[in-house]
C-alpha positions in Angstrom: 150.5 -13.0 -3.3 147.9 -10.5 -5.1 145.0 -8.0 -3.2 141.3 -8.8 -4.7 138.2 -6.6 -3.4 134.8 -8.5 -4.0 131.3 -8.1 -3.5 128.8 -11.1 -3.1 126.5 -13.3 -0.6 126.9 -15.5 2.1 125.0 -18.6 3.2 122.6 -16.1 4.6 122.0 -14.3 2.3 123.5 -11.0 3.3 125.7 -9.1 1.1 129.4 -9.6 1.9 132.1 -7.7 0.4 135.8 -7.1 1.8 139.4 -8.6 0.3 140.9 -11.6 -0.2 144.5 -12.5 -1.1 144.8 -15.2 -4.0 147.3 -16.3 -6.7 144.4 -15.6 -9.1 140.9 -15.0 -10.0 140.1 -18.4 -10.2 141.6 -19.5 -6.6 140.1 -16.4 -5.6 136.6 -17.7 -6.4 137.5 -21.2 -4.8 138.4 -19.4 -1.8 135.2 -17.6 -1.7 133.5 -20.4 -2.0 135.1 -22.2 0.6 133.7 -19.4 2.7 130.5 -19.9 1.6 130.5 -16.1 -0.2 128.8 -16.6 -3.4 131.5 -13.6 -5.4 129.6 -11.3 -7.8 132.3 -9.6 -8.4 135.6 -9.8 -8.3 138.2 -7.3 -9.4 142.4 -6.2 -8.5 142.9 -4.5 -5.3 142.3 -0.5 -6.3 140.6 -1.0 -9.2 136.8 -1.2 -9.1 134.9 -3.6 -10.6 132.4 -3.4 -13.3 129.1 -1.8 -12.6 129.9 -1.1 -8.7 130.0 2.7 -7.9 132.5 5.1 -8.0 135.3 4.1 -5.2 135.1 7.3 -3.2 138.5 9.9 -3.5 141.2 9.1 -1.7 141.2 12.7 -0.4 143.0 15.0 2.0 141.5 14.0 5.4 142.6 9.8 4.0 145.0 11.0 3.2 147.1 12.9 6.1 145.6 10.3 8.5 147.0 7.6 6.2 150.4 9.2 6.2 150.0 9.9 10.0 149.5 6.1 11.0 151.7 5.2 8.9 154.5 7.5 10.2 154.2 6.2 13.7 154.1 2.4 12.2 157.4 3.0 10.3 158.8 4.9 14.1 157.8 1.7 16.2 160.1 -0.4 14.2 156.8 -2.2 11.3 158.9 -3.2 7.8 156.6 -0.7 5.3 154.9 -3.9 4.3 153.5 -4.7 7.4 152.7 -1.0 8.3 150.8 -1.1 5.3 149.0 -4.5 6.5 148.1 -3.3 9.9 146.4 0.7 8.0 144.0 -2.3 5.8 142.4 -3.4 8.6 141.9 0.0 9.8 138.0 0.3 8.8 137.9 4.3 9.0 139.3 4.1 5.5 136.2 1.9 4.2 136.8 1.2 0.4 140.5 3.1 0.4 141.1 0.0 2.3 141.2 -1.5 -1.3 143.7 1.1 -2.9 146.0 0.7 0.0 145.9 -3.1 -0.6 147.6 -2.3 -4.0 149.6 -0.3 -2.8 150.8 -3.2 -0.8 150.9 -5.8 -3.7 153.2 -3.0 -5.8 155.4 -2.7 -3.1 155.8 -6.8 -3.2 155.9 -6.5 -6.7 159.2 -4.2 -5.9 158.0 -0.7 -6.2 158.5 2.1 -4.8 155.5 3.4 -1.9 155.6 6.5 -3.6 155.5 5.5 -7.1 152.4 2.9 -5.7 150.5 5.8 -4.3 150.3 7.8 -7.2 150.1 4.8 -9.6 147.1 4.0 -7.3 145.1 7.2 -6.8 145.4 10.2 -9.2 144.9 13.1 -5.9 148.1 12.0 -4.4 149.9 15.3 -6.1 153.3 15.5 -6.9 155.0 16.8 -4.1 153.3 14.5 -1.6 155.2 11.4 -4.3 158.4 13.5 -4.2 158.3 13.5 -0.4 158.0 10.6 0.1 160.7 9.3 -3.1 163.6 11.2 -0.9 162.4 10.2 2.5 162.5 6.3 1.1 165.5 7.7 -0.3 166.9 9.0 2.6 166.3 6.6 4.9 163.9 9.1 7.2 160.5 8.2 5.4 158.0 8.1 9.3 159.8 12.2 9.5 159.0 12.9 6.3 155.5 11.3 6.0 155.2 12.7 9.6 155.8 16.6 8.0 153.6 16.1 5.5 150.6 14.8 7.3 150.6 18.0 9.2 150.9 20.3 6.4 148.3 18.8 4.8 145.8 18.0 8.1 146.6 22.5 8.3 145.6 22.7 4.6 142.6 20.6 5.5 142.1 23.1 8.6 142.6 26.2 6.2 139.8 24.7 4.1 137.0 23.6 6.7 137.8 27.3 8.0 137.0 28.9 4.8 133.7 26.4 4.0 132.6 27.1 7.0 132.9 31.1 7.0 131.1 30.6 3.9 127.9 28.5 5.2 126.3 32.0 6.9 126.8 34.1 3.3 125.8 31.5 1.4 122.8 30.9 3.1 122.1 34.7 3.1 121.9 34.7 -0.5 120.0 31.6 -1.5 117.1 33.4 0.9 117.3 36.5 -1.5 117.5 34.9 -4.5 114.0 33.0 -2.4 113.1 35.8 -2.0 113.4 38.2 -5.4 111.9 34.3 -7.0 108.6 34.6 -5.0 108.2 38.4 -5.0 109.1 39.2 -8.3 107.9 35.8 -10.5 104.2 35.9 -8.0 103.5 38.2 -5.9 104.4 41.8 -7.5 102.5 40.1 -11.0 99.2 39.5 -9.3 99.3 42.8 -7.5 99.9 44.7 -9.9 97.0 43.2 -11.8 94.2 43.3 -9.7 95.5 47.5 -8.8 95.2 48.0 -13.0 91.6 45.5 -12.8 90.5 48.1 -10.1 91.4 51.2 -12.0 94.1 52.1 -8.9 97.2 53.5 -10.9 100.8 52.6 -10.4 103.2 54.1 -9.2 106.3 54.7 -10.1 108.0 52.6 -7.6 105.9 49.9 -9.0 106.2 50.7 -12.4 110.3 50.4 -12.0 110.2 47.3 -10.7 108.0 45.8 -13.2 110.7 46.7 -15.9 113.3 45.1 -14.1 111.1 41.9 -13.7 110.5 42.0 -17.8 114.5 42.6 -18.2 116.3 40.8 -16.2 116.6 37.7 -17.8 117.1 39.0 -21.2 120.2 41.8 -19.5 121.2 38.3 -18.1 121.1 36.4 -21.3 123.0 39.5 -23.1 125.7 39.6 -20.1 126.5 36.2 -20.4 126.7 36.3 -24.4 128.9 39.3 -24.2 131.4 37.9 -21.8 131.4 35.1 -23.6 132.2 36.4 -27.2 135.3 38.1 -25.0 136.1 35.2 -23.7 136.1 33.8 -27.8 138.1 36.5 -29.1 140.6 37.0 -26.0 141.5 32.6 -26.2 141.7 33.2 -30.4 144.2 36.2 -29.5 146.5 33.9 -27.6 146.2 30.9 -29.4 146.5 28.6 -26.8 143.9 27.3 -24.2 146.2 27.1 -21.7 147.9 30.6 -22.0 144.6 32.5 -21.4 144.2 29.9 -18.6 147.3 32.1 -17.1 146.6 35.1 -18.2 143.0 35.1 -17.1 144.6 33.9 -13.4 147.5 36.6 -13.3 144.6 39.0 -13.1 142.7 37.7 -10.6 145.6 38.7 -8.6 145.3 42.2 -9.8 141.2 42.8 -8.5 140.8 45.1 -6.1 139.5 43.1 -3.4 139.5 39.2 -4.3 143.2 39.6 -6.0 144.9 40.3 -2.3 143.4 37.9 -0.3 144.3 35.1 -3.6 147.7 36.5 -3.4 147.8 35.8 0.4 147.0 31.7 -0.1 149.4 31.2 -2.6 152.6 32.4 -1.1 151.0 30.8 2.2 150.8 27.7 -0.6 153.7 27.7 -1.7 156.3 29.3 1.0 154.8 25.9 3.4 155.6 23.7 0.5 158.4 24.2 -0.5 159.8 24.4 3.2 157.8 20.3 3.5 160.1 19.6 0.2 163.5 20.9 1.8 162.8 19.7 5.3 162.1 16.4 3.2 165.7 16.3 1.2 164.3 17.8 -2.1 166.8 19.4 -4.1 165.6 23.0 -4.4 165.5 23.2 -8.7 163.0 20.2 -8.3 160.9 21.4 -5.0 160.6 25.0 -6.9 158.5 23.7 -9.3 156.8 21.3 -7.1 156.2 24.3 -4.7 154.5 26.9 -7.7 152.2 23.6 -8.4 150.5 23.1 -5.0 149.6 26.1 -5.4 147.1 25.9 -8.1 147.7 28.9 -10.1 148.1 28.1 -13.3 150.5 31.5 -13.7 152.9 30.5 -10.5 153.1 27.0 -11.9 154.0 28.1 -15.3 156.7 30.7 -13.6 157.9 28.7 -11.3 158.7 26.0 -14.3 160.4 28.6 -15.8 162.5 29.4 -12.5 163.6 26.4 -11.6 165.9 26.6 -15.1 166.9 29.9 -13.7 167.7 28.3 -10.1 169.5 25.3 -12.1 171.5 27.5 -13.9 172.9 29.2 -10.9 170.7 32.5 -10.0 169.6 32.6 -7.1 165.8 31.6 -5.4 165.1 35.2 -4.1 166.0 36.8 -7.7 163.8 34.4 -9.2 160.6 34.5 -6.6 161.3 38.8 -7.5 160.9 38.2 -11.0 157.0 35.6 -10.2 154.0 37.8 -9.4 152.5 37.4 -6.6 155.5 35.6 -5.2 157.6 39.6 -5.4 156.2 40.8 -2.6 157.6 39.8 0.7 158.8 35.7 0.3 161.7 37.4 -1.5 162.9 38.8 1.7 162.4 36.4 3.6 164.0 33.7 1.4 167.9 36.5 0.7 167.6 35.7 5.0 167.7 32.2 4.4 169.8 31.5 1.6 171.9 33.8 3.8 171.7 31.9 6.9 171.4 28.2 5.8 168.3 28.1 7.5 166.1 27.7 4.0 163.5 26.4 5.0 162.8 27.9 8.7 162.6 31.4 7.0 159.9 29.4 4.7 157.8 28.2 7.7 158.6 31.8 9.2 156.6 33.5 5.5 154.2 31.1 6.0 153.4 32.0 9.6 152.8 35.8 8.3 151.0 34.9 5.6 149.1 32.5 7.4 148.0 35.7 9.8 147.4 37.9 7.1 144.8 35.2 4.8 143.1 34.9 8.1 142.5 38.4 8.7 141.4 39.5 5.4 139.5 36.1 5.4 137.9 37.6 8.8 137.1 41.4 7.1 135.9 39.7 4.0 133.5 37.0 5.3 132.4 40.3 7.4 131.7 43.0 4.7 130.2 40.1 2.2 127.5 39.4 5.5 126.8 43.2 6.0 126.2 44.1 2.4 124.1 40.8 1.7 121.9 41.6 4.5 122.0 45.5 3.0 120.7 44.3 -0.4 118.2 41.8 0.3 116.6 44.7 3.1 116.7 47.3 0.1 115.6 44.7 -2.2 112.7 43.6 -0.1 111.8 47.7 1.0 111.5 48.3 -2.3 109.0 45.0 -3.0 106.8 46.9 -0.7 107.0 50.1 -1.7 105.7 48.5 -5.0 103.0 46.5 -3.4 101.8 48.9 -0.4 101.9 52.6 -2.5 99.2 51.4 -4.6 96.9 50.0 -2.3 97.5 53.1 0.2 96.0 55.1 -3.0 93.1 52.7 -3.6 92.2 53.6 0.3 92.9 56.9 -0.6 90.3 57.0 -3.3 87.8 55.0 -1.6 87.8 57.8 1.5 
């Protein structure tokens, strides 16, 4: 029986919303009327009613929680539909209860869990779909869901750690912008005008800062225009937007400081995802392409798709990775050892742990340097503004004495 979401008012005039099972919309309205609910909006579960706010996305944290709880329920012996029924009753899911109700309805119609999840939410990635599908085929869905939840929880921790580390630099940068607007936009012009009216000559520092004020906006526009023209020219030369994105992404890996951290993150995602897929029973050829997509790098996605065809035709994974930048640094050695020992998934996990440590060190050091640079830059800027204001005042005081 299909599930519908509704929104309306109860007999006391209070807002009422939730889920109801019915054969069609007419029966759903009748059931709600029997409960004393006047339905304003009714739609199939998983589809936002017209005129309502957009449903909160089925984000990484929500999916990890669902996979973890679903794995526990399946391990306890509950059928998949019954396990989803229990999850739907969980108030922590909020608006995503309707999404899971839609998944349950698709299962009742004969769909697999993997296809039902992907159809219900675009946030469900291709490698999640592949892992769940393999778990359903080989009968280890609870194990696959548990591993998938652990992987996604690790990704969420990584994201939260980076966001937390960026809070202080972002605060310093915002403070610098506010100081610049206040000093250059209001205080310095006012003080300079008063000095000129009093006949006090402006110092070299003051004149320089006024020149910066006059030219900062035109210079910024000129740089933006030059960047846009260069981007358009490069895009025309490469032919397609997709090729431009790949080339731009490749150049990110070659930047002096950012490139090293970005490469470590891509290697970490690739190794961890491929290990997870292999443990779940996904074939290497299919897992290679999916792991490439999990990196989020347009360049790596394209090259791993090509590499999957090479592996399909008999080339070893280690040799394939040696031709893919930035996966060709240390990862092929781990893969070669894994292929030789027959424990590729274990060696990939070890490699991911090493890249995790490298990423943590780079983030810690990089953010420490960024904080120092921002603090010094803000301090130097404030010093120049202070000198630009104080030097004319000191000159006027000497003149009066």
